[in-house]
N, C-alpha and C positions, 0 to 999 in steps of 0.2 A: 660583788651579785646582784643585781637588779632582777625584779620578779614585775611582771606588770601582767593583766589582765585582756583578755580580748578585747573586751569593752569599755578601756579605758581611753582607747585613742587607736587611730590608723597606723596599719602593720608600718607601710611604707616609712612614714613617719618616726616611727618609734625605732626603725631597725636606721635610719640616714641619721638621728641621731647620735643613736651606740655605736655608727661607727665614725662619728666625725669625731666622738673622744680617742681613736685608736691611739694617740701618741701620748696618751695621757693616761697611764695602764694604771693606774690609780685608783682613777675613779671606778671603774669595771671591766669584768673582762668576760663576762658572762652574762648573755640578757635570757632570759627565762617567760616565752610567750604561752600564757594560759589563755586555754578556746570555751566557749561555751556546748565541751561536749565529753560525756564521760562512756571510759575506755567500756567497754563491756563486761568485762571480769571483775574487776578494782573500783568499778563503779567511783573513778577518781576522774576530775577534769584533765583534759590531752593537754599535756606541756610539750614545748618545744624548745629545748635550750641551744641557744646560737653562741660559737663564742667568737671574737673579731676573727681572729687569724682565720678559723672556719671563710669566716665572708670574702677575705684579702685573696686567700689557696684559690676560691671560686672564683673570682674575676669578678667579684660582685658589682655592678657598674652604678653610681652614686649618680642621683640626678642633683647634685648641686649641693647638698647638707638641708638641714633641718629650717634654714634662715629664707632657703625659697620653698617650702614646702610649707606653708600654713595650713595648719589644721583645717581651720575656716574654710580654704581652698576647699577643700575635698568634703566639706561638709553638705559645701555650696553643689559642685558639683554633680550629684543626682540629681537636685532640683534643676539645676538648667539645663539638663539632657529631658526631664520630664515635661519641663515648662518648653522643648523647642516638640516633644513631640505632641506635648495638647495641642500646640499651634497648628501643628499639621493636619492630624486629625480632626481639631475643626474645620479648619479650611475646606476638607474633605466632604465633608457634611452639611457646610455652607450650599459646597457647589452645586451639590446633590438636590437641597432644597430649594436652591434659587429656581432650578430647569423644574422641580416637580411637585414643589409644593403652590400653594395657590396665593397667587401675589407674593412669593417669598414668606409664607405662613404655613405652619402642620401645628399639628398636636401630637406632643410627645410621653407616652404609657409607660411608665418604668414595671417592669416585673421582676419582682427578688422569686431567685433560684430557692426553693427548697433543699435543694441536699436531698430530696427520695425521689428516685427517678418512677415511682407509682404514684405521685403528687405534681411533680413540674412546678411551673413558672405559678409564682401564687400573684393573684392582682389585687391590687392595692383600693380596696372599697373605702370612702369617704368620713366613716365613721373608725378606721384605722387611722385613719392621717397624724391625727393625735400624737402618736406613739412614735413617729418619726420625723424628726428634726429635719428630717432630705427632703420632706416633700411638702408641697406646697397644701394652704393650711385650709382652702374653702373646692379641695379639688382633688382630683388621682390620677391628673396630670401636665404636661406643663406646655404653655399657650408656647408655641415661638414664632416671632417675627420677626424676620432678619433684619428690617426697617429700622429696630427698638434697640438703640443700644444695649439698655439692660435685660433684654432678651439672649443677646450674645453674652450674659453671664449666666443666662439658664441653661442653653448651651454647653457652653465651660463644667455646667453644675452636671450637667449630664453626663459627659466625659470623664470627671471627677470620681463619678460612680465603678464609672466600668475597669479603673482600676482595682476593686475589689474583687473583681470574677463573680460575684454575687449575682450581676444585674442583667437583665436582657430588656431594650428598648423598641418597642413599635410607634412608628412615624405613621400617623395619618391626616386626611385632609382636616383643614382649620373646621371643617363640618360635620367629622369624623364621631362617632359614639364608640365607647369599651365593647359595645356588643352588633356592632353593623357586621363586622366578619370580612372586613378589608383592614387591607393596608399601603403603603406607598413602598416601605420595604422595614425589617426589622431587623438590632443586631445586638450583638453579646459582644464580650471584648475579644470572642476569637475569627467575629467577620459577622458577614449579614447572617441571615437565616429565613428560610423557606417555611412557605405558613404551614406545612406539616411538619417543622422543628419545633414548632411551638406549641408546647403541649401545657394547656394550663384550663382547667377548670370550668374558669368562667369565662373568658378571651379565646373564644376558637378564632379563629383563620383562616379561612377558606378560600380567599383570590386577595390579586391586585387589587387598585384601585388606579394604577397607571403604567407606564410601558414599560418601567425602572425595574429592571434586574440585579443584585448587586451582585459582583464580582470578589469573590474574598480573596482572591490573586492581588487584585489592587489593594483592598484594607491593607493587606502586608506590607505592604510597599511601603507604608504608613506606619503600622504597630509589626513592626516585625516579629518580635515574639512577647508574647505580652508577660508570661509569668518575669521574662525577664526584668519588665519595669514593674512588678506585684507592689505595693504597700501592703500586703497581707502582712499580720504582727506576726504570724509565727515564721517569717523569714526575714530574718537581720544580718548585716554585714559579713558581722562575725561569726556565723551560727554554722560549724562545719556538716552536718546534719542536711540541714536543707539544702546545702549547695549542693551534696551529695546527692538528697531528690531528686533536685535539681536535673544534673547532668545523668540519672541515671531513668527518668523519664519515660517509661515507655510511649508516649506517645514525641516523644523528640529525636528526631532524625537528625542526618549529617547535612541532609540541607538545609533544616531551621536552622543548625548552629553556624553551620557558614554564610548563613544570609543572617545570624545577628551578628556578629564579626564584625561582615565587611560596613553594616549598619553603623556598629560601631566604633571602628575607626575613622566612616566618613565623617560621624559627630565631632569625633577626636579633636578633626583635623579642624573642623570650623573652630572651635572652642582656643584648642591651641595648636597656632599654624606654627608648621616645621616638626608636628607630631609623627606624622608618619616616617619621616627623613630621618629621626630619632631610634624608631622602631628596625626601619629598615637598617639600619646602621650598628642597633644593637642586636640583632639578629643573625646579620651577615649577612641582610639578604641585598639581592642586584637591585 
């Protein structure tokens, strides 16, 4: 009998390896998977015991054994998806800045969500910048000039901050100031923000400075469901409780689930050609 922790490896790899030794019953006949979830009454970790016979009886479909399922492939898979998602969001923002910026130049002001609806977004002042390694050291905004390669990396940095779910960004003309009351557009992880949706004591936005009006439906084409790509520390691949919270989220409806699944399948096919054919065969779909 072998016991394995939910944090010691990837579930599919463990099961494949377990099933691969079916002919050698002297090695192991039971696999115990322990997850990072405490049972309500006993407060003991949730455990799932699987026998090799049960896998065979349920027609478990192998993907070819552990030799074809390197753990490193799984560890890099999420990074590949994030990289592609980053690339699409970055190009989308660049296309807007190209048209509505001044000679492809803008200022991007980050706002930090306080988590308190009575306080709203916190505006960074220069005196606070030293506390935040993510911020420029000499100013409270990012100068973005798409004609400069290094500024493309700044834009990428802005996108990376979106994954935390804690930031909103206000994009202004290169001559704009934090208190001029105008913006080209603003956005957070969930989409574009209207002026009246930016509640910040120090940065008040009352109007647009261009004709651009962001469409959050367009945003979601590139960012299907933000929480699915979250890098929040509290969400881990083997945390059952986090997954339950995800699928029971009151803001999540069937349309969002379907959109996410479609996008996930599309990206899987790009990364692993033939994946859709495999899934159709596995599910006996026409």
